[in-house]
ROFIKE-825091 format. One line per 2 residues: number of its first residue (from 1); their letters; for each residue x, y, z of C-alpha. Coordinates in nm, 3 decimals. Each point is the difference from the previous one (the first is absolute). Layout:
NUM	a	X Y Z; ...
REM end
This chain:
1	ms	10.118 4.078 7.791; 0.154 0.052 -0.342
3	na	0.001 0.241 -0.289; -0.156 -0.014 -0.346
5	la	0.245 -0.266 -0.122; -0.152 -0.264 0.227
7	ia	-0.226 -0.160 -0.265; 0.283 -0.041 -0.251
9	hv	0.230 -0.123 0.275; -0.248 -0.272 0.105
11	tq	-0.041 -0.112 -0.364; 0.375 -0.035 -0.049
13	al	0.044 -0.177 0.335; -0.276 -0.248 -0.085
15	al	0.168 -0.085 -0.329; 0.332 -0.059 0.180
17	li	-0.171 -0.216 0.263; -0.155 -0.226 -0.266
19	ea	0.327 -0.025 -0.196; 0.203 -0.092 0.309
21	nl	-0.228 -0.291 0.096; -0.053 -0.186 -0.330
23	qp	0.243 -0.276 0.094; 0.008 -0.295 0.039
25	ei	-0.316 -0.084 -0.201; 0.094 0.223 -0.293
27	dm	0.336 -0.101 -0.153; -0.003 0.247 -0.288
29	av	0.075 0.365 -0.053; -0.313 0.208 0.063
31	kv	-0.042 0.371 -0.053; -0.216 0.177 0.260
33	ep	-0.103 0.341 -0.130; -0.207 0.268 0.182
35	rk	-0.221 0.094 -0.297; -0.342 -0.078 -0.145
37	pp	-0.060 -0.317 -0.204; 0.137 0.042 -0.352
39	ad	-0.224 0.000 -0.308; 0.232 -0.256 -0.161
41	pp	0.051 -0.292 0.239; 0.373 -0.075 0.042
43	te	0.130 -0.348 -0.075; 0.266 -0.005 0.276
45	pt	-0.106 -0.053 0.365; -0.125 0.337 0.128
47	it	-0.195 0.128 0.303; -0.158 0.347 -0.009
49	vf	-0.098 0.196 0.313; -0.257 0.265 -0.089
51	py	-0.169 0.234 0.258; -0.335 0.040 -0.172
53	qv	-0.188 0.186 0.278; 0.066 0.220 0.306
55	tp	-0.279 0.040 0.259; -0.030 0.170 0.342
57	nt	0.042 -0.232 0.295; -0.342 -0.048 0.161
59	sq	0.130 -0.051 0.355; 0.233 0.303 0.012
61	rs	-0.161 0.254 -0.230; -0.192 0.171 0.283
63	nd	0.288 0.001 0.252; 0.168 0.302 -0.157
65	lp	-0.080 0.275 0.251; -0.018 0.367 -0.099
67	sr	0.352 0.107 -0.086; -0.036 0.377 0.033
69	as	-0.102 0.237 0.278; -0.271 0.263 -0.029
71	dg	0.256 0.257 -0.114; 0.133 -0.231 -0.275
73	tl	0.312 -0.113 0.185; 0.109 -0.352 -0.094
75	lk	-0.018 -0.226 0.306; 0.047 -0.341 -0.159
77	rp	0.100 -0.131 -0.338; -0.301 -0.136 -0.186
79	aa	0.043 -0.364 -0.098; -0.196 -0.194 -0.261
81	al	-0.057 -0.367 0.085; -0.005 -0.206 -0.321
83	dv	-0.037 -0.356 -0.125; 0.167 -0.105 -0.328
85	hf	-0.149 -0.285 -0.206; 0.246 -0.199 -0.213
87	li	-0.060 -0.222 -0.302; 0.275 -0.261 -0.025
89	sa	0.009 -0.187 -0.332; 0.227 -0.280 -0.127
91	yg	0.115 -0.082 -0.353; 0.197 -0.288 -0.149
93	ee	-0.013 -0.308 -0.217; -0.353 -0.139 0.018
95	se	0.106 -0.352 -0.090; 0.223 -0.013 0.309
97	lv	-0.255 0.175 0.226; 0.250 0.272 0.082
99	gq	-0.264 0.259 0.083; -0.176 -0.229 0.247
101	rl	0.328 -0.091 0.166; 0.088 0.368 0.041
103	ig	-0.340 0.088 0.147; 0.037 -0.285 0.250
105	sv	0.336 0.138 0.109; -0.148 0.348 0.043
107	vr	-0.284 -0.127 0.218; 0.237 -0.204 0.215
109	tl	0.234 0.296 0.050; -0.269 0.252 0.101
111	he	-0.171 -0.251 0.227; 0.328 -0.081 0.172
113	ip	0.123 0.361 0.018; -0.314 0.219 0.018
115	vl	0.180 0.302 0.150; 0.250 0.191 -0.212
117	pa	0.344 -0.055 0.161; 0.215 0.298 0.092
119	dv	0.305 -0.127 -0.190; -0.202 -0.028 -0.322
121	ie	-0.128 0.356 0.050; 0.357 0.127 0.042
123	la	0.115 -0.193 -0.308; -0.281 0.149 -0.208
125	ge	0.089 0.347 0.126; 0.341 -0.029 -0.165
127	rp	-0.157 0.061 -0.339; 0.091 0.347 -0.125
129	yl	-0.363 0.091 -0.067; -0.086 -0.087 0.364
131	ag	0.291 0.178 0.164; -0.220 0.251 0.184
133	sd	-0.244 -0.256 0.144; -0.022 -0.040 0.377
135	la	-0.216 -0.315 0.009; 0.275 -0.182 0.190
137	ea	-0.049 0.242 0.293; -0.374 -0.059 0.025
139	vq	-0.121 -0.172 0.315; -0.302 -0.160 -0.168
141	rv	0.099 -0.300 -0.212; -0.176 -0.094 -0.321
143	rf	-0.198 -0.326 0.003; -0.120 -0.194 -0.307
145	tp	-0.333 -0.183 0.001; -0.161 -0.184 -0.293
147	tv	-0.314 0.146 -0.156; -0.284 -0.222 -0.123
149	md	-0.140 0.103 -0.339; -0.282 -0.172 -0.186
151	id	-0.029 -0.037 -0.377; -0.186 0.328 -0.042
153	et	0.256 0.205 0.193; 0.288 -0.173 -0.178
155	sk	-0.160 0.074 -0.337; -0.040 0.367 0.089
157	lw	0.360 0.020 0.118; 0.144 -0.146 -0.318
159	gm	-0.242 0.207 -0.206; 0.173 0.313 0.127
161	lh	0.329 -0.130 -0.142; -0.070 0.086 -0.362
163	qt	0.112 -0.263 -0.251; 0.173 -0.204 0.268
165	py	-0.069 -0.374 -0.014; -0.098 -0.172 0.322
167	tl	0.252 -0.219 0.180; 0.001 -0.183 0.331
169	sv	0.028 0.258 0.279; -0.055 0.060 0.372
171	vy	-0.108 0.318 0.179; 0.145 0.122 0.332
173	qa	-0.070 0.298 0.221; 0.283 0.189 0.173
175	al	-0.092 0.180 0.321; 0.080 0.232 0.168
177	if	0.185 0.283 -0.180; 0.013 0.350 0.151
179	ie	0.091 0.303 -0.207; 0.076 0.312 0.204
181	gr	-0.002 0.365 -0.095; 0.310 0.209 -0.061
183	et	-0.040 0.288 0.245; 0.163 -0.008 0.340
185	pq	-0.245 0.055 0.286; 0.075 0.257 0.270
187	pa	0.082 -0.146 0.340; -0.272 0.026 0.259
189	rp	0.033 0.259 0.275; 0.118 -0.135 0.334
191	ve	-0.222 0.001 0.306; 0.055 0.331 0.177
193	rh	-0.183 -0.064 0.327; -0.137 -0.306 0.174
195	tv	-0.320 0.062 0.198; -0.113 -0.265 0.249
197	rv	-0.301 0.061 0.227; -0.089 -0.227 0.291
199	ap	-0.346 0.014 0.158; -0.181 -0.241 0.237
201	fg	-0.309 -0.188 -0.101; -0.312 0.213 0.024
203	ap	0.179 0.334 -0.038; -0.135 0.248 -0.258
205	ga	0.103 -0.122 -0.340; 0.129 -0.335 0.131
207	pe	-0.172 -0.334 -0.057; -0.190 -0.185 0.271
209	rp	0.151 -0.291 0.185; -0.086 -0.327 -0.181
211	ga	-0.299 -0.163 0.165; -0.048 0.274 0.261
213	gp	-0.236 0.249 -0.159; -0.299 -0.018 -0.226
215	sa	0.056 -0.135 -0.346; 0.052 0.224 -0.296
217	td	-0.340 -0.093 -0.133; -0.179 0.107 0.320
219	tp	0.178 0.337 0.033; -0.132 0.261 -0.244
221	sa	0.268 0.142 -0.221; 0.075 0.370 -0.005
223	nt	-0.052 0.007 -0.373; -0.342 -0.163 0.021
225	pe	-0.269 0.256 -0.090; -0.283 0.052 0.245
227	vd	-0.348 -0.079 -0.128; -0.310 0.168 0.152
229	lp	-0.269 -0.261 0.038; -0.366 0.113 -0.009
231	ea	-0.187 0.006 0.333; -0.252 -0.271 0.068
233	ep	-0.363 0.109 -0.048; -0.242 -0.027 0.299
235	pr	-0.243 -0.291 -0.017; -0.331 0.080 -0.159
237	ad	-0.343 -0.037 0.164; -0.098 -0.306 -0.197
239	tr	0.330 -0.166 0.096; -0.069 0.059 0.371
241	kq	-0.345 -0.154 -0.033; 0.140 -0.307 -0.167
243	ea	0.261 -0.044 0.274; -0.268 0.044 0.273
245	ar	-0.223 -0.260 -0.168; 0.284 -0.249 -0.018
247	ap	0.105 0.034 0.367; -0.315 -0.155 0.170
249	aa	-0.016 -0.276 -0.256; 0.353 -0.103 0.088
251	ka	-0.062 0.005 0.382; -0.337 -0.183 0.002
253	pe	0.140 -0.354 -0.029; 0.233 0.062 0.295
255	ka	-0.293 0.086 0.235; -0.206 -0.304 -0.104
257	va	0.291 -0.232 0.058; 0.076 0.152 0.341
259	kt	-0.361 -0.012 0.140; -0.101 -0.343 -0.121
261	pv	0.219 -0.212 0.232; -0.075 0.226 0.305
263	rt	-0.382 0.016 -0.006; -0.082 -0.359 -0.089
265	pa	0.136 -0.166 0.321; -0.170 0.262 0.219
267	kr	-0.347 -0.061 -0.143; 0.037 -0.375 0.027
269	aa	0.108 0.028 0.364; -0.307 0.213 0.084
271	ks	-0.258 -0.224 -0.169; 0.137 -0.339 0.103
273	pa	-0.128 -0.019 0.364; -0.381 0.011 -0.058
275	ps	-0.194 0.045 0.333; -0.240 -0.277 0.106
277	rs	-0.361 0.073 0.106; 0.039 -0.178 0.334
279	sg	0.261 0.237 0.132; -0.244 0.243 0.152
281	tp	-0.110 0.196 -0.299; -0.357 0.134 0.055
283	sr	-0.270 -0.169 -0.201; -0.232 0.161 -0.245
285	ta	-0.285 0.006 0.257; 0.214 0.194 0.241
287	rg	0.097 0.240 -0.274; -0.366 0.042 -0.078
289	gk	-0.081 0.069 0.366; 0.256 0.275 0.022
291	ra	-0.132 0.153 -0.315; -0.351 -0.009 0.146
293	ar	0.114 0.155 0.327; 0.147 0.305 -0.168
295	pa	-0.331 0.143 -0.120; -0.151 -0.058 0.347
297	kd	0.281 0.197 0.163; -0.039 0.274 -0.248
299	sg	-0.378 0.028 0.052; 0.045 0.067 0.367
301	gt	-0.139 -0.330 0.144; 0.034 -0.115 0.362
303	gd	0.200 -0.281 0.143; -0.282 -0.249 -0.048
305	aa	0.065 -0.007 -0.363; 0.364 -0.080 0.073
307	td	-0.103 -0.280 0.238; -0.227 -0.157 -0.254
309	ae	0.273 0.009 -0.256; 0.247 -0.177 0.234
311	s	-0.251 -0.278 0.087
REM end
């Protein structure tokens, strides 16, 4: 964490980092200035470092927890997480391609050393206008990453610089910079009493043994509201008639299937042995004689009639 001088401190440290790593490709005196591009392009080799935009850091902007208690007591220093966007421009003799050579050196330096070194931060803090900065004590280091800008975005950026001619430039983003508040938070109260309660599984207020009792989904919760379900209505008369009409229709095929294989063999066994006429069965004449004898017996005849019938 650092104070409000962190943005200016990072700008000055970036200028010192670029100036210290121009060699060996650049064999001329180059001025590296932390300011915006000039309206009149300089003729001597010059590099400008201009912080054109400051934005909240998207990954850390929501990590700042509430810093005050309900009574207004400060519990934690609020910290703003910021990203600083730099426009680095190069000037020099166009016929010798000085500006292009300087931009190449800048890109090589920031690609090779993307994190701001601690010794450069301490050297930048020696400036009298940065004497109160505490960026060197911050735990989070500042990292530089290149930013891709198309023609439209580049045109808008240089359009904001009124009456400033365009020159070859690169854009870098510095993250992460924290700026803390000034107030000192009150220390938290110590723990006055430690309370530890031990209870076996299944005791009131204690959880069930894993895998021993019913699952949490099967056991109704105490907070679950009870719902009174309506009682089922008795079946109506027409419903009973329909159920009674369906019951015999469903049982009829079972009876037909059960009786068919039982009765058929019995009938065949009774009809198969047909009796022959020569086995002592009385003939039709004998049947007729017996029929004739019955009326004689009924009319009260004597034994002579019976004798005649036997002869």
